ZADOBA-78652 format. One record per residue: residue number from 1; residue in three letters; z, y, x negated of N, C-alpha, C in turn. Coordinates in steps of 0.05 Angstrom, whole numbers, plus 5000, padded with zeros to 4 digits. Each point is the difference from the previous one (the first is absolute). Example, Ala and Ser with C-alpha at 12.3 -4.5 7.8 and 13.67 -1.06 7.14 Angstrom:
// ZADOBA-78652
i,aa,nzz,nyy,nxx,cazz,cayy,caxx,czz,cyy,cxx
1,Ala,5156,4886,4736,5000,5024,5018,5000,5024,4982
2,Ser,4986,5021,5007,5001,5024,4984,5014,5022,5015
***
This chain:
// ZADOBA-78652
i,aa,nzz,nyy,nxx,cazz,cayy,caxx,czz,cyy,cxx
1,Met,1138,7830,9030,5022,4983,4991,5021,4996,5021
2,Thr,5002,5020,5018,5020,4998,5021,4994,4978,5020
3,Ala,4975,4999,5008,4992,4980,5021,5005,4972,4991
4,Pro,4991,4991,4976,5005,4973,4992,5030,4995,4998
5,Leu,5015,5020,4990,5029,4996,4999,5012,4996,5027
6,Tyr,4990,5015,5020,5010,4998,5027,4994,4972,5012
7,Val,4975,4991,4994,4992,4974,5010,5018,4978,4987
8,Leu,5005,5003,4974,5016,4980,4986,5028,4999,5011
9,Val,5012,5024,5003,5027,5001,5010,5001,4990,5029
10,Gly,4980,5008,5016,4999,4992,5028,4997,4970,5003
11,Ser,4982,4988,4983,4997,4971,5002,5025,4986,4992
12,Ser,5014,5011,4980,5025,4988,4991,5021,5002,5023
13,Glu,5000,5022,5014,5019,5003,5022,4994,4981,5023
14,Val,4973,4996,5004,4993,4982,5021,5006,4971,4993
15,Ala,4995,4994,4974,5005,4972,4991,5029,4993,4998
16,Gln,5017,5021,4995,5028,4994,4995,5014,4987,5024
17,Pro,4996,5011,5025,5012,4986,5023,4991,4972,5003
18,Gly,4974,4994,4994,4990,4973,5002,5014,4981,4981
19,Ala,5004,5010,4975,5014,4984,4980,5029,4995,5008
20,Arg,5012,5021,5011,5028,4997,5009,5002,4979,5023
21,Thr,4981,5001,5018,4999,4981,5022,4996,4971,4990
22,Ala,4983,4997,4979,4996,4973,4989,5025,4990,4987
23,Arg,5015,5018,4986,5025,4991,4988,5020,4992,5020
24,Ile,5002,5015,5022,5019,4994,5022,4993,4973,5012
25,Thr,4974,4996,5005,4991,4975,5011,5007,4976,4982
26,Ala,4996,5004,4974,5006,4978,4981,5030,4994,5000
27,Arg,5016,5022,5002,5029,4995,5001,5008,4986,5025
28,Ile,4988,5006,5023,5006,4986,5025,4994,4971,4997
29,Lys,4977,4993,4988,4992,4972,4997,5020,4985,4982
30,Val,5008,5013,4978,5020,4988,4983,5026,4996,5015
31,Ser,5009,5020,5015,5024,4998,5016,4999,4977,5020
32,Gln,4976,4997,5012,4997,4978,5020,5003,4973,4986
33,Arg,4988,4997,4976,5002,4975,4985,5029,4994,4994
34,Gln,5015,5021,4992,5028,4997,4994,5016,4990,5024
35,Val,4995,5012,5023,5013,4992,5024,4994,4971,5008
36,Tyr,4974,4993,4998,4992,4973,5007,5013,4980,4981
37,Phe,5001,5006,4975,5012,4982,4980,5030,4997,5006
38,Ala,5013,5022,5004,5029,4999,5006,5006,4984,5025
39,Ile,4984,5004,5021,5004,4986,5025,4996,4970,4996
40,Ala,4979,4993,4984,4994,4972,4996,5023,4986,4985
41,Ile,5010,5013,4979,5022,4988,4984,5025,4998,5017
42,Gln,5006,5021,5015,5025,5000,5016,4998,4979,5022
43,Thr,4977,4998,5013,4997,4980,5021,5002,4972,4989
44,Leu,4989,4995,4976,5001,4974,4988,5029,4992,4994
45,Ile,5016,5019,4990,5028,4994,4993,5016,4994,5025
46,Val,4996,5016,5021,5015,4996,5025,4993,4973,5012
47,Val,4974,4994,5001,4992,4974,5012,5011,4977,4985
48,Leu,4998,5002,4973,5009,4978,4983,5031,4996,5002
49,Ala,5014,5022,5005,5029,4998,5001,5009,4983,5024
50,Phe,4984,5000,5021,5007,4985,5024,4983,4975,5004
51,Ala,4984,4993,4979,4984,4976,5002,5018,4976,4997
52,Ser,4992,4978,5012,5016,4975,4998,4995,4987,4973
53,Pro,5022,4995,4985,4997,4988,4973,5002,4970,5001
54,Ala,4995,4987,5023,5004,4971,5003,4985,4984,4980
55,Phe,4975,5007,4994,4984,4985,4981,4995,5016,4974
56,Ala,5018,5019,4995,4995,5018,4977,4999,4985,4974
57,His,5015,4978,4997,5000,4985,4975,4984,4975,5001
58,His,4984,4997,5021,4984,4975,5002,4973,5007,5013
59,Pro,4981,5010,4984,4974,5008,5011,4985,4978,5014
60,Phe,5005,4974,4992,4988,4977,5013,5019,4986,5019
61,Gly,5019,5015,5011,5019,4989,5019,5019,4979,4989
62,Gly,5005,5001,4974,5019,4982,4988,4987,4977,4984
63,Thr,4974,4998,5002,4986,4979,4985,4995,5009,4971
64,Thr,5007,4982,4982,4997,5006,4972,4970,4999,4992
65,Pro,4989,5021,4987,4972,5000,4992,4993,4975,4983
66,Gly,4977,4988,5006,4992,4976,4986,4976,5003,4983
67,Ser,4987,5024,4999,4976,5004,4984,5001,5028,4988
68,Trp,4981,5005,4982,4999,5026,4988,4996,5022,5021
69,Leu,4981,4995,5019,4993,5020,5020,5024,5005,5018
70,Glu,5014,4979,5009,5023,5003,5017,5022,5016,4985
71,Gly,5004,4993,4975,5020,5015,4984,4994,5029,4998
72,Phe,4974,5006,4994,4992,5028,4997,5003,5015,5026
73,Leu,4990,4988,5022,5002,5014,5026,5029,5004,5009
74,Ser,5017,4980,4994,5028,5003,5006,5013,5022,4984
75,Gly,4992,5002,4975,5010,5022,4983,4991,5027,5010
76,Leu,4975,5002,5009,4990,5025,5011,5014,5008,5025
77,Gly,5006,4980,5017,5012,5006,5026,5029,5006,5000
78,His,5015,4988,4982,5029,5003,5001,5010,5029,4999
79,Pro,4991,5016,4980,5009,5028,5000,4990,5017,5023
80,Ile,4980,4991,5015,4989,5015,5021,5013,4994,5027
81,Ile,5005,4974,5006,5011,4993,5025,5031,5003,5001
82,Gly,5011,5003,4976,5029,5006,4999,5005,5030,5001
83,Pro,5010,5011,5022,5003,5029,5002,5018,5012,4979
84,Asp,5021,4985,4992,5018,5011,4979,4985,5002,4974
85,His,4984,4980,4993,4985,5001,4975,4979,5021,5000
86,Leu,4986,5003,5022,4977,5019,5002,5011,5029,4998
87,Val,5020,5006,5015,5012,5027,4999,5009,5006,4972
88,Phe,5014,4981,4988,5010,5005,4973,4978,5004,4980
89,Thr,4979,4984,5002,4977,5003,4981,4987,5027,5003
90,Val,4997,5010,5025,4989,5026,5004,5019,5021,4987
91,Leu,5026,4997,5004,5019,5018,4988,4999,5001,4970
92,Ile,4995,4977,4988,4997,4999,4971,4977,5018,4990
93,Gly,4978,4999,5015,4978,5018,4993,5007,5029,5003
94,Leu,5015,5006,5021,5008,5028,5005,5021,5009,4980
95,Leu,5018,4982,4993,5020,5007,4980,4987,5006,4973
96,Ala,4978,4986,4994,4986,5004,4975,4989,5028,4997
97,Val,4994,5013,5024,4990,5027,4999,5021,5020,4989
98,Leu,5025,4993,5003,5021,5018,4992,5009,4996,4971
99,Leu,4989,4980,4987,5009,4993,4973,4977,5001,4980
100,Ser,5007,5002,4975,4980,5000,4979,5010,4982,4977
101,Pro,4985,4978,4993,4975,4993,5012,5003,4983,5026
102,Gly,4984,5006,5020,5002,4986,5025,4993,4971,4998
103,Trp,4982,4993,4982,4991,4972,4998,5024,4982,4992
104,Ala,5019,5011,4986,5023,4984,4991,5016,4989,5024
105,Val,5002,5016,5021,5015,4992,5024,4985,4976,5013
106,Ile,4974,5003,5004,4985,4979,5013,5000,4975,4983
107,Gly,4996,5003,4973,4999,4977,4983,5027,4985,4998
108,Thr,5021,5015,5000,5027,4988,5000,5005,4984,5025
109,Phe,4992,5011,5023,5004,4985,5025,4984,4974,5000
110,Leu,4975,5001,4991,4983,4976,5001,5012,4979,4981
111,Ala,5008,5008,4976,5011,4981,4981,5026,4988,5010
112,Ala,5017,5016,5012,5026,4991,5011,4996,4980,5023
113,Ala,4980,5006,5017,4994,4982,5022,4992,4972,4990
114,Leu,4983,5000,4980,4993,4974,4988,5024,4985,4989
115,Ala,5018,5015,4986,5024,4988,4990,5018,4990,5022
116,Gly,5002,5014,5022,5016,4991,5023,4990,4975,5012
117,Thr,4973,4997,5002,4989,4975,5010,5006,4977,4981
118,Gly,4999,5006,4974,5007,4980,4980,5029,4991,5004
119,Leu,5019,5018,5005,5027,4993,5005,5003,4980,5024
120,His,4985,5006,5021,5001,4983,5024,4990,4972,4993
121,Leu,4978,4999,4985,4988,4974,4993,5018,4984,4981
122,Leu,5016,5014,4985,5020,4987,4983,5026,4994,5014
123,Ala,5001,5005,5026,5023,4994,5017,5024,5017,4991
124,Ile,4995,5024,4990,5021,5019,4994,5003,5019,5024
125,Asp,5022,4998,5013,5004,5015,5025,5009,5029,4994
126,Leu,4989,5018,5017,5009,5028,5000,5017,5005,5025
127,Pro,5021,5016,4998,5017,5004,5023,4987,5018,5021
128,Ala,5003,4992,5026,4991,5016,5023,4973,5013,4996
129,Pro,4979,4984,4996,4974,5012,4994,4989,5017,5023
130,Glu,5002,4991,5025,4989,5015,5022,5014,5027,5003
131,Phe,5027,5000,4998,5015,5024,5002,4992,5020,4977
132,Thr,4998,4989,4976,4994,5017,4977,4972,5012,5002
133,Ile,4981,4984,5011,4972,5010,5003,5000,5023,5020
134,Ala,5014,4996,5023,5001,5022,5020,5013,5024,4988
135,Leu,5022,4996,4985,5014,5023,4987,4982,5014,4980
136,Ser,4983,4985,4986,4982,5013,4981,4980,5018,5014
137,Val,4991,4993,5024,4982,5018,5015,5014,5026,5006
138,Leu,5025,4998,5008,5016,5024,5007,5005,5018,4975
139,Leu,5007,4987,4978,5006,5016,4976,4976,5013,4988
140,Val,4978,4986,4998,4976,5012,4988,4988,5020,5019
141,Gly,5003,4996,5026,4991,5020,5020,5016,5026,4995
142,Ala,5026,4998,4995,5016,5023,4995,4992,5014,4974
143,Leu,4993,4985,4979,4990,5012,4975,4974,5016,5005
144,Val,4982,4988,5015,4975,5014,5006,5005,5025,5016
145,Ala,5019,4999,5019,5006,5023,5017,5013,5023,4984
146,Arg,5012,4994,4978,5012,5021,4983,4979,5017,4987
147,Val,4977,4988,4995,4977,5014,4988,5008,5017,4975
148,Gln,5016,4988,4983,5009,5013,4976,4993,4982,4976
149,Gln,4998,5013,4977,4996,4984,4975,5024,4983,4996
150,Leu,4996,4974,4995,5021,4981,4998,5002,4989,4972
151,Pro,5024,4991,4992,5002,4987,4973,4984,4975,4999
152,Ile,4980,4999,4983,4981,4978,5000,5014,4973,4994
153,Leu,5020,4999,4983,5013,4975,4993,5015,4989,5024
154,Ala,5015,5017,5014,5015,4992,5024,4981,4989,5022
155,Val,4978,5014,5003,4981,4991,5021,4987,4974,4992
156,Leu,4994,4996,4975,4988,4975,4991,5020,4977,5004
157,Leu,5025,5005,4994,5020,4979,5004,5003,4992,5030
158,Leu,5000,5021,5017,5001,4994,5029,4975,4985,5009
159,Thr,4977,5009,4990,4975,4987,5008,4999,4971,4991
160,Ala,5010,4995,4975,5001,4973,4990,5018,4982,5016
161,Gly,5024,5011,5007,5019,4985,5016,4989,4993,5027
162,Ala,4988,5020,5013,4989,4995,5027,4976,4980,4998
163,Gly,4984,5003,4978,4977,4982,4997,5009,4971,4997
164,Leu,5022,4996,4987,5010,4972,4997,5006,4988,5027
165,Phe,5012,5015,5018,5007,4989,5026,4975,4997,5018
166,His,4981,5019,4998,4975,4996,5015,4985,4976,4990
167,Gly,4998,4997,4974,4987,4977,4989,5014,4974,5007
168,Tyr,5027,5001,5000,5015,4976,5008,4992,4991,5028
169,Ala,4997,5019,5018,4992,4993,5027,4972,4989,5001
170,Tyr,4982,5010,4983,4973,4989,4999,5001,4971,4991
171,Gly,5018,4993,4983,5001,4972,4990,5005,4980,5021
172,Glu,5012,5008,5023,5007,4981,5021,4974,4986,5011
173,Ala,4978,5014,5000,4976,4989,5012,4985,4981,4982
174,Ile,5008,4999,4975,4984,4984,4980,5017,4978,4987
175,Val,5024,4997,5009,5018,4979,4988,4987,4973,5006
176,Gly,4998,4983,4980,4989,4973,5003,4970,4998,4997
177,Ala,4986,5023,4995,4971,4999,4997,4992,4991,4972
178,Glu,4976,4990,4998,4989,4992,4974,4994,5025,4984
179,Met,4993,4995,4974,4997,5023,4982,4976,5018,5008
180,Thr,4978,4988,5009,4976,5015,5007,5005,5020,5022
181,Pro,5010,4991,5024,5005,5020,5021,5023,5019,4993
182,Leu,5018,4991,4983,5022,5017,4991,4990,5024,4984
183,Val,4982,4994,4981,4989,5022,4984,4983,5019,5017
184,Ala,4985,4988,5019,4983,5016,5018,5018,5018,5017
185,Tyr,5023,4989,5009,5019,5015,5016,5010,5024,4985
186,Leu,5008,4996,4975,5010,5022,4983,4979,5021,4996
187,Ile,4976,4992,4995,4978,5019,4997,4996,5016,5025
188,Gly,5000,4986,5023,4995,5013,5026,5020,5021,5007
189,Phe,5026,4993,4998,5019,5021,5009,5003,5022,4979
190,Thr,4995,4994,4975,5001,5022,4980,4977,5019,5004
191,Ala,4976,4989,5005,4976,5016,5004,5003,5018,5025
192,Val,5010,4989,5022,5001,5016,5025,5022,5021,4998
193,Gln,5022,4993,4987,5021,5020,4997,4991,5023,4982
194,Gly,4987,4993,4978,4989,5020,4982,4980,5018,5014
195,Ala,4983,4988,5017,4980,5016,5014,5013,5019,5020
196,Ile,5020,4990,5015,5013,5016,5021,5014,5024,4987
197,Ala,5016,4994,4979,5015,5022,4986,4981,5020,4987
198,Thr,4978,4990,4988,4982,5018,4987,4985,5017,5020
199,Val,4992,4989,5023,4986,5015,5021,5019,5022,5011
200,Ala,5025,4992,5005,5019,5020,5010,5004,5023,4980
201,Tyr,5002,4993,4975,5003,5020,4978,4975,5018,4999
202,Gly,4977,4987,5001,4975,5016,4998,4995,5018,5023
203,Leu,5006,4990,5024,4995,5016,5024,5018,5024,5001
204,Ile,5025,4996,4994,5019,5023,5002,4994,5021,4979
205,Arg,4988,4992,4977,4993,5019,4979,4973,5014,5005
206,Arg,4981,4986,5013,4974,5011,5003,4996,5014,5027
207,Met,5011,4989,5021,4995,5010,5027,5018,5023,5008
208,Leu,5023,5002,4987,5019,5021,5007,4999,5023,4979
209,Asp,5000,5024,5010,5001,5023,4982,5028,5000,4987
210,Pro,5002,5008,4975,5026,5000,4986,5021,5016,5015
211,Thr,4993,5021,5014,5020,5016,5014,5010,4985,5025
212,Gln,4985,4981,5010,5008,4985,5023,5011,4972,4993
213,Arg,4996,4991,4976,5006,4973,4992,5030,4994,5003
214,Leu,5017,5018,4991,5029,4994,5001,5010,4999,5029
215,Ala,4989,5017,5017,5009,5000,5028,4992,4973,5013
216,Arg,4976,4991,4994,4991,4974,5012,5016,4977,4989
217,Leu,5006,5001,4974,5016,4978,4988,5028,5000,5013
218,Arg,5011,5024,5004,5027,5001,5013,4999,4988,5028
219,Thr,4980,5006,5015,4997,4989,5027,4997,4970,5000
220,Val,4983,4990,4983,4995,4971,4998,5025,4986,4990
221,Gly,5014,5012,4980,5024,4989,4990,5022,4997,5021
222,Leu,5003,5021,5017,5020,4999,5021,4993,4978,5021
223,Leu,4974,4998,5006,4992,4979,5018,5005,4972,4988
224,Ala,4996,4998,4974,5005,4974,4987,5030,4994,5001
225,Cys,5017,5021,4997,5029,4996,5003,5006,4988,5027
226,Gly,4987,5011,5021,5004,4989,5027,4991,4971,5002
227,Ala,4977,4994,4987,4990,4973,5000,5019,4982,4985
228,Gly,5011,5009,4977,5019,4984,4986,5026,4995,5016
229,Ala,5009,5020,5014,5024,4997,5016,4995,4980,5023
230,Ala,4976,5001,5012,4993,4981,5021,4999,4972,4989
231,Leu,4988,4996,4977,4998,4974,4988,5028,4990,4992
232,Leu,5016,5018,4990,5027,4993,4992,5017,4991,5024
233,Ala,4997,5015,5022,5014,4992,5025,4990,4974,5010
234,Ser,4975,4995,4998,4988,4974,5009,5012,4977,4984
235,Val,5003,5003,4974,5012,4979,4983,5029,4996,5007
236,Val,5015,5021,5003,5029,4998,5005,5005,4988,5027
237,Leu,4984,5007,5020,5005,4990,5027,4988,4973,5006
238,Ser,4983,4990,4982,4988,4974,5005,5018,4977,4993
***
């Protein structure tokens, strides 16, 4: 009985270091994915902060879309080529990580953006839209950097207000268009914003370990604050 027991214990002792090594290797791989993800997000925000917004509100260079396809492509492009819109949309996804339910933040922003476009099409002016949009990037970046549970109602109100101004800016590219390209434009920018925010939300929840998530959010939020400050300075000095 002693020999089998010795073999069993011995094999367990031999196997234990191997299992420990496998766990360490897995942790290293997860850590590397976290670093790559954080670097990618941070690089994106920094690059976008200094990107030229010259055609941010006119994906077709100022030409009003004349067909369904042009309207849809214009809607897809607007939130992407506008650095202020893209950074803010990513931040909405990250802000949703800190709130419950997170989908309410994303849904509120999408609905408010549609309403803001409607205001522009109805010729209802909003005050200082470019300044407010840049300020929204700074404020939401600060909320993400706090990485604390936030009052859901206050955040939804802020998200709705910011969404109105972002949507108002989107409306500039579609003023005067026929109904078909207009509807396609609304579908396009709503779809791409929803996709961007949802991907940001999903990545930060799935790729980052819970113990590292808050630290990464804080870093990205602070970088977004810098991006917002740069965008704000660009608007003030222009």
